N, C-alpha and C positions, 0 to 999 in steps of 0.2 A: 400722653404720660411718655416723660424723659426720664433721662436720671438728671439725682438730685431732686427731683417734686418730694416733697410733703405731704402726706396723704394721710386719713384716717378712713378706720375701718373694723370690723370686728373678725377673730380667728377662727374659724368656725371647722380644721379637720387640720391634720397635719400630711406631712410628706415622706416617704420612705426615709429622707436621711433626718427627720424629723422637725422639723422645719415649718412654721405655722403656717397656716392657708387659707388666704383671703380671695376673696371677689370682690373686684369694685368695679362698678358698670360694668359686670360680666364677664372680666378681665381677673385672669388668675397671678396673684402675687404672692409668692413665696418669701416668706417672712422670717429669718431670722432670730430668735429673742423674746417668743410669746407662746403661750397655750392657749389650746381651746377654750373662748368662753372669753377671753382678753380683748378688751375692745382696747385699741392702741394707734399711734402714733408713728407712721415709718418713714424712712427715707430710700426712694429707689436707687438700687445702685447700678440696675443694668436691666434692659428691656431687651426681649427677644418677640418673635415675630406672635409668640403665643401664651405669652406669659414673660411675667418681670421677676427680680431678682430684688430683695428689700431686706432691712436691716428695722428692728423696733426701733425707736429712739426716744418712747414714752407707753407708760402704759397708762390711758385715760380712763379705765374702769378695770379692776382688776377680776378675772373669772372666781367664781363661786368654788370651782374647784380646785383650786391654787392653794399650796401648802407650804408654810413655810419652817425650816428647820434649825437647831440649836447650831449647824456647823457650817461652815466652806461651800459655796454653792457654786463658787466662778469659774469652777472646771462645767459647770454646764451650758457652756456656749462652745464646750470642746464635745468633751464624750457622750452626754448625758444631758440632750436638749430638754427631755421630759421630766426631768427631775421634780421640778413644781406642781406635777400636774399630780391629781391626786391617783396612787397607782392601783386602787381598784379601777376606776378609770380609764387607764392605759391598760390595763388586763380585758375592759370592754371592748376598747378602740381597736387592738390587736385582732380579736375575734370579728369585729364587723369588717374591720378590712380584710381578712379572708373570706366571709361570707360574700363580702359585696361583689368581690372579685371573682367567686367562683359564678355568681347570679349573672355579672356584666359579661365575663371574659368566656365563660365554660359554660353558659345557660342551662345551671343546674339551680333549679329553685326552691327543691325541696330537700338538700340535703343536711344532714344533720351536724352542725358544725358546735363542739363541748364550749363549754366557758374555759377562756385560757388559763390554763394550772401557771399560777404564779410561784414567789418565794415566800416565806415566811418572813425573812430580812434581808431584802434585796438590794445587799450594800458588800462592797468589798467581795464581790462573787467573781472577778476575772485571775486566773491563775497564770494568765502572761500578758504582759502590759509591755507597748514600745514607745518610748516616752522621746518627744523631739530634746536635740538641745539648742541653742538658740542664743542670739543678742541682741538688745535693744540700748541704745543710750548708753551703751559701753559697758552694760550689765548682763551678766549670765540669765539666761531665761531656759527654765527645765516645766515643761506642761505640755498637753496637747495643745494642739490645733484648733483654732476656732472653726467651725465649719466653712466649708468652702473658700478659705483661705491659707497664709501661710505665716499667719498669725498664729503665737504661740501663746497661750495663757498660761502665765507663768504660778508654779503651786509649789508650795511645800507638801501638801498631800493630795489623795485623791479619794475617796469613796470609793473607786472600781477595783483597787488593787488592796490586798493584806497587809496589812499597818507596817510590818516589817519592809516592805517596798517604797511605803514613806522615807522611813530611816535610811534605805539606803540612798533615795533621790538627793538625801540632806548629807550624804555620807560624801556621793560625788561632787554635790554643789560648793562644797566647804574644800575639796580636794582640790577643785579647778580654781579656788578664789586663792588658795593657800600659794599654787604651785605655780600663777598663772597660766593657766592651761585655756585655750581660746576656743571655741565654740566653730565646727566645721562651717565654712563658707561655700559654698559646691559650684558657684559662682567662680568665686576666682581663686577656688584648692586653697586656701589658708585656713589655717586652725587646726584643728585636733577631734573633737568630738563631735559626731551629729547624733545620737540617737543613744539612749541606754534600753535594752532588755533585759526583762525581771521574769521568768517564771520563776512560780512556788508552789511545789507539792503538797500532797495533803498532810506531811507531816512538818509544814512549814519550813518545808529545807527549799534553798535557795540558786538558783544559774541567774548568774550576769552577764549580760552580753554587752559587752562595749563597741559600739560602731565607731568606725574610728576612719577619716580620708585617708590614711594612710599607716604604713606598718610601724612607725616609730610611736608611742606614746611617755612622752617625759614624765619621770616618776611614776609610773604606771604600779613599781614595787609598793610604792607608799599608799597608793590606793586599794592594794591586794591586800596589804597589811590591817586598813580601817575596817574595810567590810569583812574579814575574819573575824571581827568583833561580833557580826552579826549571823545568824545561821547561815550562811554564805558555803557550801560546799561543792560549786566549783564556778568559776571564769573564764568567759570566752573573749578572745576581741576577733570583730568582725569588720575587716574590711570591703570597704565601697567609698572610690571614690567617682561613682558617676552620678552627673548632673540631671538626675531623676525623682520622682517621688519613691523610689522602691526602697525598702527600709534595708534589709539586710544584702548587702553584696554575695560573693560567692566563696569567697574564701575565710576560712575562722581557724583560730590560731585559740590553744588553748594554753590560758594563762596559768592554773592553779584548779589543782582539785581533780572530783571528778569527770572522767569521758560526757558523760548522759547522766539525768536525774530522774528517780525512779517516780512514777505519781499511779493513782488509782483510777477507775470507774469501777465500782462496785468493787467484789473481789477480784476485779483482775487488775494485773500492775503491768505498766507499760515503760519502757526505757526509751526515755527522749531525749533525742540530739537539742544541739541549740536551734536549729532548723526545723525539728520536726512541728506538723502540724497535729496540734492536738485543741478537741472541744476547750474553749476557754472558761466554760462554766461548767466547772466537774458535777457538781449534785443536780443542773438541771439537764445536763446530758444523761445522765442513770435515770432519768425520768423518762426522758423521748426515748430512749435506746428499749425499756421496758414496754412503752406503750405499742413500738414498732414489732413486737416480738408477740404482742398479743394481738394485732391487727394479721400478722404472716400464720396463726394458729399453727404454730410449728411442731412438728412430730418428726418422731426416728427416722422416717423412711423421708424425708425430704430433702431435696438438693437444690441450693439456694445460692443465686448469684448475686453478690453487694455489689453492685458498681458505684465507680466511683469513691472505693476502697476505704484511701487516703493510708493512714500506717493499720490498720486492720481493727478498729476499733470496737466495729460495732458486727464483724465478721466473728470476731472472737468473745464476744458476747453473746451469736445464737448459738456456736460452735456445740456446746453441752447440749443443746435441745434437738438436733438434727444429723442426718446421717455425712452431710460433705455441705461445706460453705467453698465458695470460688469468690475469691475479691479481684477486683479488676482496679485498677488504678494507672495513670499516663505517668506520674513521677517515679523516677526509679529509685531517686532514697527513701521514699514513702514504702515502696514495696519490698525495701531491703529491712527497714525499720520494721515491716509487717512482719515480717518470716522469724525474724528475732523475736518478737513476743510471742508469735505461736509456741516458740519453743519454750520461751522464759514460763509461760504459761501452761506448759505439758499439755497441749492441745494438737492430736493428731491429723484432725478431719480438715482442716483448710489448706487452702491450695492458691496463693498470690500470683496475679498475673500482669505483666508488666503490657503495658498499650493502651490506645484508644479505645474509650468504649465502645462505639459503634463498630469498630474490623475486629475485634474479641466475641463480640456477641455474633456478627456474620460468622466466626470460625466457630463459635459454638453450633450454630444452627447447621453449620455444613458437616459439620462428624456428627450429628445427633445428640450432642452432648447439651442434653436439654433439662433443664431447671424445673423443677414444679413449682418456683416461689421465686418474685424477685424484692430486692431493695435497693432503692436507688437515692442518692445522696450530691444530684449533680451542682455544678456554682451557681452564681448568682442568674446567669443568662439561659438556666434548662438545660436541657434536653435536644442533641440535632436531632432533628429529622431521622434522619438514616437509623439512629438508635432506637427510636421509637416504633418503627415498622417494624424492624427485629425483632423486638422484642414481642409485638400484638406475633410476628409467624412462629416464636418460639411456642405463644400462648401458656401463660405459665395459670394456672389455679389463681394466682394471690399477686397484687404490686402492694407496696408500701413505697408511697413517694415523699422523701422527706425533705422540705424545702425554707431557703432561708430569704424566698421573693415571690410572696402568693399571685403576682400576674404574670409571672414565668411559671406556676406550678399548676395556675389555671390554664394556660395557653396548653401544659404539654396533657394537663389528667383530661380537657376534650379531646382530643387526640385519639385517646385510648377509651374514652364512654363512647364515642364515635365507631371506634373498632370491636366493641362487645365488649365493655367492662362496665360495671357498675360502683360508685364511690359508697364505701360503707356505713363509714365514720369520719372526722377530723377533728384532729386534738392540737389547738396550739398549743406550744409551750414556750412561757418566758424566758428565753436563754438568753436576753439583754435588757433586763429592767431599764428603765429612764433612757431609753432609745426609741426609735422609731422601728428598729428592726423586728423582724415574725421569722419565728422559728414552727413549724407546722409538720405534721404526719396524717399523712390520708391511706385511710387501708380502703383498698379496691379487690372486685374479685372478677373473675368471670362471671357473664350471665348465666352459662349453662351448669353451673357450678353448683 
């Protein structure tokens, strides 16, 4: 097998990025552009030691689980690769992926993995998008990157975001064309605009973030005026001149409106800065948090550690049910936002601590400040071993592990099981419909409880 080869086969699985998985003479090929059950012809783009990367160039026979829509799905090659795969089948595949990882990696054969909780209307669910701006054949292109490339899929509309976001994209496009505003080229550092950030809250109010390569944006007053015709309540400029894939730079300048955008998860209100981390699927976040609370079996005597707590969303969600919550987070700005959100919601039994999870846990253990329940929501890479070791030393009655990566979750769960914990129940939640991403919450308890 070599680059440029044209080969045929059937897609039998998805990767975590949502690419199709094929086996050609027992060799794994990851192919973008197809779904499970498709018989396809692919072009090999790159050959590695253990696998190859390819693109589907022809669907020879369509999968029985392929669906059609009466709207534009060109962006599927970028943000939603599973869009044409039957949604119930997507939910089934995500549950099976969690179950298989727990069996293969954690050696857990009889764990209860519930059916994935999906959405009644799995479209326009993202409350925050960051849309690249580029140029092709002297034309402005605005849309998401095709998976694994720097190629922007030009689009007028996206079924990932609320409809007001579509209108904002087109306002920006018309402003750029009307005033000859060129996209930023990070290699030669010429041009102006490189990304559009759009946050939309529960009330359909919008914060727009214009990511530029330099401080000066010509005719920005004209753009501000045009955006005010929509429900835009805040506009920021973010300056990012770094030649990297990082979207937001460090410097923000408020150009119009409010400093922050208010939003809700359940009855809790949160004030969001332009760089605040906030779960992008508001509805499913509430589902996931309620499941986490159920698995922790919270009561008024509990002291809970919320590890990797971000801006304190789940800490505040748990606070009314317990004696005390300690949120631990390494990002200083997130800690500042967490304290502000606690005051906003009049919750006084929470404390947010800045530092590495493993260091703060060690401090808790040495000071005998022992929580009896722990919830952790680590990044994709999972927990470092030191954190898990200290969790075992603290010996909480119950642990809830929230994960966006079933493989690293299974690895960490195996360690906890080997050290005296058992898995009670596992609940996948579809936070990102039509993608290969899987969010999951696991309830664990100490075997002697």
